[in-house]
PQR file with spaces between the fields and no chain letter, atoms N, CA, C, O and H, PARSE charges and radii, in Angstrom:
ATOM       1  N    MET     1       0.850   -1.170    0.000 -0.4000 1.5000
ATOM       2  CA   MET     1       0.000    0.000    0.000 -0.0000 2.0000
ATOM       3  C    MET     1       0.901    1.240    0.000  0.5500 1.7000
ATOM       4  O    MET     1       1.857    1.306    0.772 -0.5500 1.4000
ATOM       5  N    PRO     2       0.605    2.218   -0.856 -0.5600 1.5000
ATOM       6  CA   PRO     2       1.428    3.425   -0.893  0.2800 2.0000
ATOM       7  C    PRO     2       1.296    4.231    0.404  0.5500 1.7000
ATOM       8  O    PRO     2       0.317    4.105    1.139 -0.5500 1.4000
ATOM       9  N    LYS     3       2.297    5.048    0.655 -0.4000 1.5000
ATOM      10  CA   LYS     3       2.267    5.905    1.836 -0.0000 2.0000
ATOM      11  C    LYS     3       1.446    7.150    1.538  0.5500 1.7000
ATOM      12  O    LYS     3       1.364    7.603    0.396 -0.5500 1.4000
ATOM      13  H    LYS     3       3.093    5.150    0.058  0.4000 1.0000
ATOM      14  N    LEU     4       0.841    7.690    2.585 -0.4000 1.5000
ATOM      15  CA   LEU     4       0.144    8.957    2.450 -0.0000 2.0000
ATOM      16  C    LEU     4       1.166   10.061    2.240  0.5500 1.7000
ATOM      17  O    LEU     4       2.226   10.064    2.867 -0.5500 1.4000
ATOM      18  H    LEU     4       0.907    7.322    3.513  0.4000 1.0000
ATOM      19  N    THR     5       0.849   10.990    1.365 -0.4000 1.5000
ATOM      20  CA   THR     5       1.699   12.148    1.129 -0.0000 2.0000
ATOM      21  C    THR     5       0.826   13.393    1.172  0.5500 1.7000
ATOM      22  O    THR     5      -0.374   13.311    0.908 -0.5500 1.4000
ATOM      23  H    THR     5      -0.011   10.987    0.855  0.4000 1.0000
ATOM      24  N    PRO     6       1.405   14.545    1.500 -0.5600 1.5000
ATOM      25  CA   PRO     6       0.613   15.775    1.504  0.2800 2.0000
ATOM      26  C    PRO     6       0.019   16.051    0.120  0.5500 1.7000
ATOM      27  O    PRO     6       0.673   15.839   -0.901 -0.5500 1.4000
ATOM      28  N    VAL     7      -1.228   16.527    0.103 -0.4000 1.5000
ATOM      29  CA   VAL     7      -1.894   16.871   -1.156 -0.0000 2.0000
ATOM      30  C    VAL     7      -2.507   18.258   -1.041  0.5500 1.7000
ATOM      31  O    VAL     7      -2.698   18.769    0.063 -0.5500 1.4000
ATOM      32  H    VAL     7      -1.759   16.700    0.932  0.4000 1.0000
ATOM      33  N    ASN     8      -2.808   18.852   -2.157 -0.4000 1.5000
ATOM      34  CA   ASN     8      -3.456   20.155   -2.199 -0.0000 2.0000
ATOM      35  C    ASN     8      -4.881   20.030   -1.673  0.5500 1.7000
ATOM      36  O    ASN     8      -5.539   19.012   -1.889 -0.5500 1.4000
ATOM      37  H    ASN     8      -2.653   18.437   -3.054  0.4000 1.0000
ATOM      38  N    TYR     9      -5.357   21.061   -0.985 -0.4000 1.5000
ATOM      39  CA   TYR     9      -6.699   21.024   -0.406 -0.0000 2.0000
ATOM      40  C    TYR     9      -7.779   20.857   -1.468  0.5500 1.7000
ATOM      41  O    TYR     9      -8.822   20.266   -1.189 -0.5500 1.4000
ATOM      42  H    TYR     9      -4.823   21.888   -0.810  0.4000 1.0000
ATOM      43  N    LYS    10      -7.554   21.361   -2.677 -0.4000 1.5000
ATOM      44  CA   LYS    10      -8.564   21.255   -3.733 -0.0000 2.0000
ATOM      45  C    LYS    10      -8.831   19.795   -4.096  0.5500 1.7000
ATOM      46  O    LYS    10      -9.962   19.424   -4.412 -0.5500 1.4000
ATOM      47  H    LYS    10      -6.707   21.841   -2.903  0.4000 1.0000
ATOM      48  N    ILE    11      -7.792   18.978   -4.049 -0.4000 1.5000
ATOM      49  CA   ILE    11      -7.957   17.551   -4.343 -0.0000 2.0000
ATOM      50  C    ILE    11      -8.771   16.883   -3.248  0.5500 1.7000
ATOM      51  O    ILE    11      -9.643   16.064   -3.536 -0.5500 1.4000
ATOM      52  H    ILE    11      -6.874   19.279   -3.792  0.4000 1.0000
ATOM      53  N    LEU    12      -8.490   17.228   -1.976 -0.4000 1.5000
ATOM      54  CA   LEU    12      -9.267   16.654   -0.871 -0.0000 2.0000
ATOM      55  C    LEU    12     -10.737   17.048   -0.972  0.5500 1.7000
ATOM      56  O    LEU    12     -11.621   16.230   -0.719 -0.5500 1.4000
ATOM      57  H    LEU    12      -7.781   17.893   -1.742  0.4000 1.0000
ATOM      58  N    VAL    13     -10.996   18.291   -1.337 -0.4000 1.5000
ATOM      59  CA   VAL    13     -12.384   18.738   -1.489 -0.0000 2.0000
ATOM      60  C    VAL    13     -13.076   17.914   -2.571  0.5500 1.7000
ATOM      61  O    VAL    13     -14.218   17.496   -2.384 -0.5500 1.4000
ATOM      62  H    VAL    13     -10.277   18.956   -1.543  0.4000 1.0000
ATOM      63  N    LYS    14     -12.408   17.671   -3.697 -0.4000 1.5000
ATOM      64  CA   LYS    14     -12.993   16.862   -4.776 -0.0000 2.0000
ATOM      65  C    LYS    14     -13.272   15.439   -4.308  0.5500 1.7000
ATOM      66  O    LYS    14     -14.311   14.866   -4.638 -0.5500 1.4000
ATOM      67  H    LYS    14     -11.479   18.011   -3.849  0.4000 1.0000
ATOM      68  N    ILE    15     -12.342   14.865   -3.537 -0.4000 1.5000
ATOM      69  CA   ILE    15     -12.521   13.498   -3.042 -0.0000 2.0000
ATOM      70  C    ILE    15     -13.763   13.413   -2.168  0.5500 1.7000
ATOM      71  O    ILE    15     -14.595   12.525   -2.351 -0.5500 1.4000
ATOM      72  H    ILE    15     -11.498   15.330   -3.270  0.4000 1.0000
ATOM      73  N    PHE    16     -13.891   14.333   -1.220 -0.4000 1.5000
ATOM      74  CA   PHE    16     -15.030   14.261   -0.306 -0.0000 2.0000
ATOM      75  C    PHE    16     -16.339   14.673   -0.979  0.5500 1.7000
ATOM      76  O    PHE    16     -17.405   14.198   -0.587 -0.5500 1.4000
ATOM      77  H    PHE    16     -13.215   15.055   -1.071  0.4000 1.0000
ATOM      78  N    GLU    17     -16.277   15.545   -1.982 -0.4000 1.5000
ATOM      79  CA   GLU    17     -17.489   15.850   -2.745 -0.0000 2.0000
ATOM      80  C    GLU    17     -17.962   14.617   -3.505  0.5500 1.7000
ATOM      81  O    GLU    17     -19.165   14.403   -3.649 -0.5500 1.4000
ATOM      82  H    GLU    17     -15.411   15.931   -2.300  0.4000 1.0000
ATOM      83  N    SER    18     -17.032   13.807   -3.991 -0.4000 1.5000
ATOM      84  CA   SER    18     -17.427   12.590   -4.704 -0.0000 2.0000
ATOM      85  C    SER    18     -18.075   11.573   -3.766  0.5500 1.7000
ATOM      86  O    SER    18     -18.779   10.671   -4.218 -0.5500 1.4000
ATOM      87  H    SER    18     -16.054   13.981   -3.874  0.4000 1.0000
ATOM      88  N    LEU    19     -17.837   11.719   -2.457 -0.4000 1.5000
ATOM      89  CA   LEU    19     -18.452   10.837   -1.460 -0.0000 2.0000
ATOM      90  C    LEU    19     -19.778   11.382   -0.936  0.5500 1.7000
ATOM      91  O    LEU    19     -20.413   10.749   -0.093 -0.5500 1.4000
ATOM      92  H    LEU    19     -17.265   12.452   -2.090  0.4000 1.0000
ATOM      93  N    GLY    20     -20.201   12.538   -1.420 -0.4000 1.5000
ATOM      94  CA   GLY    20     -21.481   13.095   -1.009 -0.0000 2.0000
ATOM      95  C    GLY    20     -21.387   14.233   -0.011  0.5500 1.7000
ATOM      96  O    GLY    20     -22.418   14.731    0.441 -0.5500 1.4000
ATOM      97  H    GLY    20     -19.685   13.053   -2.105  0.4000 1.0000
ATOM      98  N    TYR    21     -20.189   14.657    0.345 -0.4000 1.5000
ATOM      99  CA   TYR    21     -20.024   15.790    1.258 -0.0000 2.0000
ATOM     100  C    TYR    21     -20.203   17.086    0.479  0.5500 1.7000
ATOM     101  O    TYR    21     -19.883   17.158   -0.708 -0.5500 1.4000
ATOM     102  H    TYR    21     -19.352   14.252   -0.023  0.4000 1.0000
ATOM     103  N    VAL    22     -20.714   18.102    1.154 -0.4000 1.5000
ATOM     104  CA   VAL    22     -20.886   19.416    0.539 -0.0000 2.0000
ATOM     105  C    VAL    22     -20.239   20.466    1.439  0.5500 1.7000
ATOM     106  O    VAL    22     -20.141   20.292    2.653 -0.5500 1.4000
ATOM     107  H    VAL    22     -20.973   18.043    2.118  0.4000 1.0000
ATOM     108  N    LYS    23     -19.801   21.559    0.812 -0.4000 1.5000
ATOM     109  CA   LYS    23     -19.218   22.651    1.594 -0.0000 2.0000
ATOM     110  C    LYS    23     -20.327   23.319    2.397  0.5500 1.7000
ATOM     111  O    LYS    23     -21.287   23.837    1.826 -0.5500 1.4000
ATOM     112  H    LYS    23     -19.881   21.700   -0.174  0.4000 1.0000
ATOM     113  N    ALA    24     -20.194   23.307    3.707 -0.4000 1.5000
ATOM     114  CA   ALA    24     -21.200   23.911    4.562 -0.0000 2.0000
ATOM     115  C    ALA    24     -20.844   25.355    4.886  0.5500 1.7000
ATOM     116  O    ALA    24     -21.698   26.242    4.885 -0.5500 1.4000
ATOM     117  H    ALA    24     -19.414   22.886    4.170  0.4000 1.0000
ATOM     118  N    ARG    25     -19.570   25.565    5.160 -0.4000 1.5000
ATOM     119  CA   ARG    25     -19.137   26.910    5.525 -0.0000 2.0000
ATOM     120  C    ARG    25     -17.624   26.996    5.372  0.5500 1.7000
ATOM     121  O    ARG    25     -16.922   25.993    5.251 -0.5500 1.4000
ATOM     122  H    ARG    25     -18.876   24.844    5.161  0.4000 1.0000
ATOM     123  N    GLN    26     -17.158   28.235    5.384 -0.4000 1.5000
ATOM     124  CA   GLN    26     -15.723   28.481    5.343 -0.0000 2.0000
ATOM     125  C    GLN    26     -15.441   29.671    6.236  0.5500 1.7000
ATOM     126  O    GLN    26     -16.085   30.714    6.123 -0.5500 1.4000
ATOM     127  H    GLN    26     -17.728   29.051    5.483  0.4000 1.0000
ATOM     128  N    LYS    27     -14.482   29.508    7.117 -0.4000 1.5000
ATOM     129  CA   LYS    27     -14.086   30.614    7.969 -0.0000 2.0000
ATOM     130  C    LYS    27     -12.573   30.724    7.896  0.5500 1.7000
ATOM     131  O    LYS    27     -11.855   29.809    8.297 -0.5500 1.4000
ATOM     132  H    LYS    27     -13.959   28.661    7.208  0.4000 1.0000
ATOM     133  N    GLY    28     -12.100   31.834    7.389 -0.4000 1.5000
ATOM     134  CA   GLY    28     -10.660   32.003    7.256 -0.0000 2.0000
ATOM     135  C    GLY    28     -10.094   31.007    6.270  0.5500 1.7000
ATOM     136  O    GLY    28     -10.501   30.959    5.110 -0.5500 1.4000
ATOM     137  H    GLY    28     -12.684   32.578    7.063  0.4000 1.0000
ATOM     138  N    SER    29      -9.155   30.216    6.741 -0.4000 1.5000
ATOM     139  CA   SER    29      -8.478   29.283    5.846 -0.0000 2.0000
ATOM     140  C    SER    29      -8.912   27.840    6.057  0.5500 1.7000
ATOM     141  O    SER    29      -8.142   26.922    5.776 -0.5500 1.4000
ATOM     142  H    SER    29      -8.824   30.255    7.684  0.4000 1.0000
ATOM     143  N    HIS    30     -10.127   27.620    6.545 -0.4000 1.5000
ATOM     144  CA   HIS    30     -10.627   26.263    6.770 -0.0000 2.0000
ATOM     145  C    HIS    30     -12.002   26.083    6.130  0.5500 1.7000
ATOM     146  O    HIS    30     -12.861   26.960    6.218 -0.5500 1.4000
ATOM     147  H    HIS    30     -10.753   28.365    6.773  0.4000 1.0000
ATOM     148  N    ILE    31     -12.195   24.936    5.486 -0.4000 1.5000
ATOM     149  CA   ILE    31     -13.466   24.593    4.850 -0.0000 2.0000
ATOM     150  C    ILE    31     -14.102   23.475    5.662  0.5500 1.7000
ATOM     151  O    ILE    31     -13.455   22.471    5.959 -0.5500 1.4000
ATOM     152  H    ILE    31     -11.497   24.224    5.414  0.4000 1.0000
ATOM     153  N    ALA    32     -15.376   23.650    6.022 -0.4000 1.5000
ATOM     154  CA   ALA    32     -16.120   22.603    6.726 -0.0000 2.0000
ATOM     155  C    ALA    32     -17.044   21.931    5.719  0.5500 1.7000
ATOM     156  O    ALA    32     -17.824   22.594    5.035 -0.5500 1.4000
ATOM     157  H    ALA    32     -15.902   24.466    5.781  0.4000 1.0000
ATOM     158  N    MET    33     -16.949   20.608    5.636 -0.4000 1.5000
ATOM     159  CA   MET    33     -17.779   19.835    4.719 -0.0000 2.0000
ATOM     160  C    MET    33     -18.651   18.886    5.530  0.5500 1.7000
ATOM     161  O    MET    33     -18.172   18.225    6.453 -0.5500 1.4000
ATOM     162  H    MET    33     -16.316   20.069    6.191  0.4000 1.0000
ATOM     163  N    VAL    34     -19.931   18.822    5.180 -0.4000 1.5000
ATOM     164  CA   VAL    34     -20.867   17.970    5.913 -0.0000 2.0000
ATOM     165  C    VAL    34     -21.564   17.012    4.958  0.5500 1.7000
ATOM     166  O    VAL    34     -21.620   17.226    3.747 -0.5500 1.4000
ATOM     167  H    VAL    34     -20.319   19.359    4.431  0.4000 1.0000
ATOM     168  N    LYS    35     -22.094   15.946    5.554 -0.4000 1.5000
ATOM     169  CA   LYS    35     -22.843   14.953    4.802 -0.0000 2.0000
ATOM     170  C    LYS    35     -24.006   14.512    5.672  0.5500 1.7000
ATOM     171  O    LYS    35     -23.847   14.332    6.879 -0.5500 1.4000
ATOM     172  H    LYS    35     -22.049   15.773    6.538  0.4000 1.0000
ATOM     173  N    SER    36     -25.149   14.340    5.080 -0.4000 1.5000
ATOM     174  CA   SER    36     -26.312   13.871    5.819 -0.0000 2.0000
ATOM     175  C    SER    36     -26.008   12.509    6.431  0.5500 1.7000
ATOM     176  O    SER    36     -25.548   11.598    5.742 -0.5500 1.4000
ATOM     177  H    SER    36     -25.278   14.485    4.099  0.4000 1.0000
ATOM     178  N    GLY    37     -26.266   12.377    7.720 -0.4000 1.5000
ATOM     179  CA   GLY    37     -26.017   11.122    8.413 -0.0000 2.0000
ATOM     180  C    GLY    37     -24.640   11.030    9.043  0.5500 1.7000
ATOM     181  O    GLY    37     -24.382   10.113    9.823 -0.5500 1.4000
ATOM     182  H    GLY    37     -26.640   13.117    8.280  0.4000 1.0000
ATOM     183  N    SER    38     -23.758   11.952    8.724 -0.4000 1.5000
ATOM     184  CA   SER    38     -22.423   11.959    9.319 -0.0000 2.0000
ATOM     185  C    SER    38     -22.464   12.800   10.591  0.5500 1.7000
ATOM     186  O    SER    38     -22.964   13.924   10.565 -0.5500 1.4000
ATOM     187  H    SER    38     -23.968   12.697    8.091  0.4000 1.0000
ATOM     188  N    PRO    39     -21.946   12.275   11.707 -0.5600 1.5000
ATOM     189  CA   PRO    39     -22.080   12.991   12.974  0.2800 2.0000
ATOM     190  C    PRO    39     -21.223   14.248   13.088  0.5500 1.7000
ATOM     191  O    PRO    39     -21.576   15.167   13.826 -0.5500 1.4000
ATOM     192  N    ARG    40     -20.108   14.303   12.372 -0.4000 1.5000
ATOM     193  CA   ARG    40     -19.196   15.442   12.486 -0.0000 2.0000
ATOM     194  C    ARG    40     -18.820   15.969   11.115  0.5500 1.7000
ATOM     195  O    ARG    40     -18.771   15.207   10.149 -0.5500 1.4000
ATOM     196  H    ARG    40     -19.821   13.556   11.771  0.4000 1.0000
ATOM     197  N    PRO    41     -18.554   17.266   11.016 -0.5600 1.5000
ATOM     198  CA   PRO    41     -18.069   17.796    9.739  0.2800 2.0000
ATOM     199  C    PRO    41     -16.601   17.442    9.532  0.5500 1.7000
ATOM     200  O    PRO    41     -15.878   17.147   10.484 -0.5500 1.4000
ATOM     201  N    ILE    42     -16.184   17.474    8.298 -0.4000 1.5000
ATOM     202  CA   ILE    42     -14.775   17.301    7.957 -0.0000 2.0000
ATOM     203  C    ILE    42     -14.206   18.698    7.738  0.5500 1.7000
ATOM     204  O    ILE    42     -14.743   19.483    6.956 -0.5500 1.4000
ATOM     205  H    ILE    42     -16.771   17.714    7.525  0.4000 1.0000
ATOM     206  N    ILE    43     -13.120   18.997    8.433 -0.4000 1.5000
ATOM     207  CA   ILE    43     -12.491   20.307    8.328 -0.0000 2.0000
ATOM     208  C    ILE    43     -11.218   20.169    7.497  0.5500 1.7000
ATOM     209  O    ILE    43     -10.316   19.404    7.840 -0.5500 1.4000
ATOM     210  H    ILE    43     -12.684   18.359    9.068  0.4000 1.0000
ATOM     211  N    ILE    44     -11.161   20.918    6.407 -0.4000 1.5000
ATOM     212  CA   ILE    44     -10.002   20.865    5.509 -0.0000 2.0000
ATOM     213  C    ILE    44      -9.352   22.246    5.483  0.5500 1.7000
ATOM     214  O    ILE    44      -9.994   23.222    5.094 -0.5500 1.4000
ATOM     215  H    ILE    44     -11.893   21.540    6.129  0.4000 1.0000
ATOM     216  N    PRO    45      -8.082   22.341    5.895 -0.5600 1.5000
ATOM     217  CA   PRO    45      -7.391   23.631    5.819  0.2800 2.0000
ATOM     218  C    PRO    45      -7.025   23.955    4.370  0.5500 1.7000
ATOM     219  O    PRO    45      -6.679   23.062    3.596 -0.5500 1.4000
ATOM     220  N    LYS    46      -7.104   25.226    4.014 -0.4000 1.5000
ATOM     221  CA   LYS    46      -6.775   25.646    2.651 -0.0000 2.0000
ATOM     222  C    LYS    46      -5.267   25.848    2.536  0.5500 1.7000
ATOM     223  O    LYS    46      -4.772   26.975    2.555 -0.5500 1.4000
ATOM     224  H    LYS    46      -7.385   25.951    4.643  0.4000 1.0000
ATOM     225  N    HIS    47      -4.544   24.727    2.416 -0.4000 1.5000
ATOM     226  CA   HIS    47      -3.092   24.758    2.272 -0.0000 2.0000
ATOM     227  C    HIS    47      -2.709   24.048    0.980  0.5500 1.7000
ATOM     228  O    HIS    47      -3.420   23.162    0.505 -0.5500 1.4000
ATOM     229  H    HIS    47      -4.946   23.811    2.401  0.4000 1.0000
ATOM     230  N    SER    48      -1.584   24.450    0.430 -0.4000 1.5000
ATOM     231  CA   SER    48      -1.131   23.788   -0.795 -0.0000 2.0000
ATOM     232  C    SER    48      -0.698   22.358   -0.516  0.5500 1.7000
ATOM     233  O    SER    48      -0.757   21.510   -1.405 -0.5500 1.4000
ATOM     234  H    SER    48      -1.007   25.169    0.816  0.4000 1.0000
ATOM     235  N    GLY    49      -0.267   22.081    0.706 -0.4000 1.5000
ATOM     236  CA   GLY    49       0.103   20.728    1.099 -0.0000 2.0000
ATOM     237  C    GLY    49      -0.540   20.384    2.429  0.5500 1.7000
ATOM     238  O    GLY    49       0.030   20.670    3.482 -0.5500 1.4000
ATOM     239  H    GLY    49      -0.220   22.770    1.429  0.4000 1.0000
ATOM     240  N    VAL    50      -1.724   19.771    2.399 -0.4000 1.5000
ATOM     241  CA   VAL    50      -2.407   19.382    3.633 -0.0000 2.0000
ATOM     242  C    VAL    50      -1.617   18.228    4.245  0.5500 1.7000
ATOM     243  O    VAL    50      -1.298   17.254    3.563 -0.5500 1.4000
ATOM     244  H    VAL    50      -2.186   19.538    1.543  0.4000 1.0000
ATOM     245  N    SER    51      -1.305   18.345    5.536 -0.4000 1.5000
ATOM     246  CA   SER    51      -0.417   17.377    6.184 -0.0000 2.0000
ATOM     247  C    SER    51      -1.047   15.990    6.295  0.5500 1.7000
ATOM     248  O    SER    51      -2.264   15.828    6.208 -0.5500 1.4000
ATOM     249  H    SER    51      -1.564   19.136    6.089  0.4000 1.0000
ATOM     250  N    ILE    52      -0.190   15.008    6.487 -0.4000 1.5000
ATOM     251  CA   ILE    52      -0.613   13.613    6.577 -0.0000 2.0000
ATOM     252  C    ILE    52      -1.546   13.401    7.764  0.5500 1.7000
ATOM     253  O    ILE    52      -2.529   12.669    7.655 -0.5500 1.4000
ATOM     254  H    ILE    52       0.799   15.139    6.557  0.4000 1.0000
ATOM     255  N    GLY    53      -1.247   14.036    8.897 -0.4000 1.5000
ATOM     256  CA   GLY    53      -2.089   13.898   10.086 -0.0000 2.0000
ATOM     257  C    GLY    53      -3.501   14.402    9.857  0.5500 1.7000
ATOM     258  O    GLY    53      -4.463   13.797   10.328 -0.5500 1.4000
ATOM     259  H    GLY    53      -0.448   14.631    8.985  0.4000 1.0000
ATOM     260  N    VAL    54      -3.630   15.502    9.139 -0.4000 1.5000
ATOM     261  CA   VAL    54      -4.958   16.048    8.831 -0.0000 2.0000
ATOM     262  C    VAL    54      -5.701   15.111    7.884  0.5500 1.7000
ATOM     263  O    VAL    54      -6.901   14.892    8.045 -0.5500 1.4000
ATOM     264  H    VAL    54      -2.848   15.994    8.756  0.4000 1.0000
ATOM     265  N    ILE    55      -5.005   14.564    6.907 -0.4000 1.5000
ATOM     266  CA   ILE    55      -5.631   13.620    5.974 -0.0000 2.0000
ATOM     267  C    ILE    55      -6.123   12.394    6.729  0.5500 1.7000
ATOM     268  O    ILE    55      -7.240   11.933    6.495 -0.5500 1.4000
ATOM     269  H    ILE    55      -4.030   14.742    6.776  0.4000 1.0000
ATOM     270  N    GLN    56      -5.300   11.858    7.639 -0.4000 1.5000
ATOM     271  CA   GLN    56      -5.706   10.695    8.431 -0.0000 2.0000
ATOM     272  C    GLN    56      -6.932   11.006    9.275  0.5500 1.7000
ATOM     273  O    GLN    56      -7.835   10.176    9.390 -0.5500 1.4000
ATOM     274  H    GLN    56      -4.393   12.233    7.829  0.4000 1.0000
ATOM     275  N    SER    57      -6.971   12.194    9.865 -0.4000 1.5000
ATOM     276  CA   SER    57      -8.123   12.591   10.670 -0.0000 2.0000
ATOM     277  C    SER    57      -9.388   12.669    9.815  0.5500 1.7000
ATOM     278  O    SER    57     -10.453   12.220   10.238 -0.5500 1.4000
ATOM     279  H    SER    57      -6.238   12.868    9.771  0.4000 1.0000
ATOM     280  N    CYS    58      -9.273   13.233    8.627 -0.4000 1.5000
ATOM     281  CA   CYS    58     -10.424   13.324    7.720 -0.0000 2.0000
ATOM     282  C    CYS    58     -10.906   11.934    7.308  0.5500 1.7000
ATOM     283  O    CYS    58     -12.110   11.692    7.228 -0.5500 1.4000
ATOM     284  H    CYS    58      -8.408   13.598    8.283  0.4000 1.0000
ATOM     285  N    LEU    59      -9.975   11.028    7.046 -0.4000 1.5000
ATOM     286  CA   LEU    59     -10.348    9.668    6.652 -0.0000 2.0000
ATOM     287  C    LEU    59     -11.074    8.953    7.786  0.5500 1.7000
ATOM     288  O    LEU    59     -12.056    8.249    7.548 -0.5500 1.4000
ATOM     289  H    LEU    59      -8.996   11.224    7.111  0.4000 1.0000
ATOM     290  N    ARG    60     -10.596    9.131    9.026 -0.4000 1.5000
ATOM     291  CA   ARG    60     -11.272    8.519   10.178 -0.0000 2.0000
ATOM     292  C    ARG    60     -12.678    9.088   10.351  0.5500 1.7000
ATOM     293  O    ARG    60     -13.627    8.344   10.598 -0.5500 1.4000
ATOM     294  H    ARG    60      -9.799    9.703    9.219  0.4000 1.0000
ATOM     295  N    THR    61     -12.809   10.396   10.223 -0.4000 1.5000
ATOM     296  CA   THR    61     -14.116   11.033   10.381 -0.0000 2.0000
ATOM     297  C    THR    61     -15.101   10.528    9.334  0.5500 1.7000
ATOM     298  O    THR    61     -16.282   10.344    9.631 -0.5500 1.4000
ATOM     299  H    THR    61     -12.038   11.001   10.022  0.4000 1.0000
ATOM     300  N    ALA    62     -14.629   10.304    8.118 -0.4000 1.5000
ATOM     301  CA   ALA    62     -15.492    9.856    7.025 -0.0000 2.0000
ATOM     302  C    ALA    62     -15.619    8.332    6.956  0.5500 1.7000
ATOM     303  O    ALA    62     -16.310    7.813    6.080 -0.5500 1.4000
ATOM     304  H    ALA    62     -13.670   10.453    7.877  0.4000 1.0000
ATOM     305  N    ASN    63     -14.958    7.607    7.873 -0.4000 1.5000
ATOM     306  CA   ASN    63     -14.941    6.138    7.839 -0.0000 2.0000
ATOM     307  C    ASN    63     -14.493    5.625    6.472  0.5500 1.7000
ATOM     308  O    ASN    63     -15.106    4.722    5.901 -0.5500 1.4000
ATOM     309  H    ASN    63     -14.396    8.029    8.585  0.4000 1.0000
ATOM     310  N    LEU    64     -13.430    6.206    5.965 -0.4000 1.5000
ATOM     311  CA   LEU    64     -12.895    5.873    4.649 -0.0000 2.0000
ATOM     312  C    LEU    64     -11.561    5.158    4.835  0.5500 1.7000
ATOM     313  O    LEU    64     -10.672    5.671    5.515 -0.5500 1.4000
ATOM     314  H    LEU    64     -12.932    6.939    6.429  0.4000 1.0000
ATOM     315  N    ASP    65     -11.416    3.981    4.237 -0.4000 1.5000
ATOM     316  CA   ASP    65     -10.142    3.273    4.380 -0.0000 2.0000
ATOM     317  C    ASP    65      -9.133    3.779    3.347  0.5500 1.7000
ATOM     318  O    ASP    65      -9.492    4.451    2.380 -0.5500 1.4000
ATOM     319  H    ASP    65     -12.138    3.564    3.685  0.4000 1.0000
ATOM     320  N    ARG    66      -7.876    3.439    3.576 -0.4000 1.5000
ATOM     321  CA   ARG    66      -6.802    3.971    2.741 -0.0000 2.0000
ATOM     322  C    ARG    66      -6.908    3.507    1.293  0.5500 1.7000
ATOM     323  O    ARG    66      -6.618    4.274    0.375 -0.5500 1.4000
ATOM     324  H    ARG    66      -7.585    2.893    4.361  0.4000 1.0000
ATOM     325  N    ASP    67      -7.319    2.263    1.082 -0.4000 1.5000
ATOM     326  CA   ASP    67      -7.434    1.764   -0.291 -0.0000 2.0000
ATOM     327  C    ASP    67      -8.442    2.582   -1.090  0.5500 1.7000
ATOM     328  O    ASP    67      -8.181    2.960   -2.232 -0.5500 1.4000
ATOM     329  H    ASP    67      -7.554    1.640    1.828  0.4000 1.0000
ATOM     330  N    GLU    68      -9.592    2.851   -0.482 -0.4000 1.5000
ATOM     331  CA   GLU    68     -10.619    3.653   -1.160 -0.0000 2.0000
ATOM     332  C    GLU    68     -10.121    5.080   -1.388  0.5500 1.7000
ATOM     333  O    GLU    68     -10.390    5.678   -2.430 -0.5500 1.4000
ATOM     334  H    GLU    68      -9.803    2.545    0.446  0.4000 1.0000
ATOM     335  N    TYR    69      -9.394    5.622   -0.411 -0.4000 1.5000
ATOM     336  CA   TYR    69      -8.820    6.960   -0.555 -0.0000 2.0000
ATOM     337  C    TYR    69      -7.890    7.017   -1.769  0.5500 1.7000
ATOM     338  O    TYR    69      -7.972    7.946   -2.573 -0.5500 1.4000
ATOM     339  H    TYR    69      -9.176    5.136    0.436  0.4000 1.0000
ATOM     340  N    PHE    70      -7.006    6.023   -1.901 -0.4000 1.5000
ATOM     341  CA   PHE    70      -6.073    6.034   -3.025 -0.0000 2.0000
ATOM     342  C    PHE    70      -6.796    5.839   -4.357  0.5500 1.7000
ATOM     343  O    PHE    70      -6.376    6.399   -5.369 -0.5500 1.4000
ATOM     344  H    PHE    70      -6.940    5.268   -1.248  0.4000 1.0000
ATOM     345  N    ASN    71      -7.874    5.057   -4.375 -0.4000 1.5000
ATOM     346  CA   ASN    71      -8.674    4.927   -5.600 -0.0000 2.0000
ATOM     347  C    ASN    71      -9.272    6.273   -5.990  0.5500 1.7000
ATOM     348  O    ASN    71      -9.200    6.678   -7.150 -0.5500 1.4000
ATOM     349  H    ASN    71      -8.215    4.602   -3.553  0.4000 1.0000
ATOM     350  N    LEU    72      -9.866    6.968   -5.011 -0.4000 1.5000
ATOM     351  CA   LEU    72     -10.468    8.276   -5.283 -0.0000 2.0000
ATOM     352  C    LEU    72      -9.403    9.312   -5.638  0.5500 1.7000
ATOM     353  O    LEU    72      -9.635   10.183   -6.477 -0.5500 1.4000
ATOM     354  H    LEU    72      -9.925    6.639   -4.069  0.4000 1.0000
ATOM     355  N    LEU    73      -8.248    9.219   -5.005 -0.4000 1.5000
ATOM     356  CA   LEU    73      -7.158   10.150   -5.295 -0.0000 2.0000
ATOM     357  C    LEU    73      -6.717   10.013   -6.748  0.5500 1.7000
ATOM     358  O    LEU    73      -6.437   11.010   -7.413 -0.5500 1.4000
ATOM     359  H    LEU    73      -8.060    8.512   -4.323  0.4000 1.0000
ATOM     360  N    GLY    74      -6.656    8.789   -7.234 -0.4000 1.5000
ATOM     361  CA   GLY    74      -6.288    8.566   -8.630 -0.0000 2.0000
ATOM     362  C    GLY    74      -7.308    9.131   -9.600  0.5500 1.7000
ATOM     363  O    GLY    74      -6.947    9.600  -10.679 -0.5500 1.4000
ATOM     364  H    GLY    74      -6.883    7.979   -6.693  0.4000 1.0000
ATOM     365  N    LYS    75      -8.586    9.092   -9.224 -0.4000 1.5000
ATOM     366  CA   LYS    75      -9.644    9.606  -10.094 -0.0000 2.0000
ATOM     367  C    LYS    75      -9.731   11.125  -10.054  0.5500 1.7000
ATOM     368  O    LYS    75     -10.053   11.753  -11.063 -0.5500 1.4000
ATOM     369  H    LYS    75      -8.879    8.711   -8.347  0.4000 1.0000
ATOM     370  N    CYS    76      -9.447   11.727   -8.890 -0.4000 1.5000
ATOM     371  CA   CYS    76      -9.665   13.164   -8.709 -0.0000 2.0000
ATOM     372  C    CYS    76      -8.443   14.024   -9.008  0.5500 1.7000
ATOM     373  O    CYS    76      -8.574   15.239   -9.157 -0.5500 1.4000
ATOM     374  H    CYS    76      -9.186   11.217   -8.070  0.4000 1.0000
ATOM     375  N    SER    77      -7.270   13.429   -9.099 -0.4000 1.5000
ATOM     376  CA   SER    77      -6.086   14.275   -9.305 -0.0000 2.0000
ATOM     377  C    SER    77      -5.646   14.319  -10.746  0.5500 1.7000
ATOM     378  O    SER    77      -4.666   14.988  -11.073 -0.5500 1.4000
ATOM     379  H    SER    77      -7.164   12.442   -8.979  0.4000 1.0000
């Protein structure tokens, strides 16, 4: 399995939009994305390289495994 690497926030937004998340709000340099039935929003910082820890946190919040993430990453980038 490939290692996680930092990615641009625009790619993360596309990945989560493909899963049914929508932009709920933006304050400063952070985007909050929500999905019906999901208990917590996903917060994505607007950085050119979103860190690995933030990506892992977003994946846990969305109950998304790494294999599915890499499949979506290949389609969205």
